[in-house]
N, C-alpha and C positions, 0 to 999 in steps of 0.2 A: 556492543551487542545484544546485552541485556536490557539496555533502554527500548533498542527498538523490539523485543519480545514484549515487553511491559506494553508498549504504547499499540501495537497490534494486538494484543489480548483486550487490554483497554477499550480499542477499536470494536470488537466483535461481541464484547459483554454489556455493550452501552447501546440505547436505545435508538440508536439512528434505523432507517429504515434499510431493507435489503437492497431496493434501489440503489441507494447512495453508498452503499457499499461496495455493491458491483462495480458502479463507475469510478469509485476512487480505488478499487484494486486495477480495474482497466487501465488508468492515469499510472499508477506506479509501475505496473509492467511496462506500459510503455515508455515513460521515463528510465527507465531500469535499459531497455533495450538503446534507446537514445545513447545512454550512457557509456555501454558495451560496444556500441559503434562508433561511438566520438574517441573512445578509447584505442581501440583496433587499429 
């Protein structure tokens, strides 16, 4: 879990543009939703 937090903090402190961050967040959210539905 701490590794995931490190990746997230590194992701937000990096110099990526805001647009790419929003796209990545949406993709992760969609994948999470699909995983939850698949597991249900």
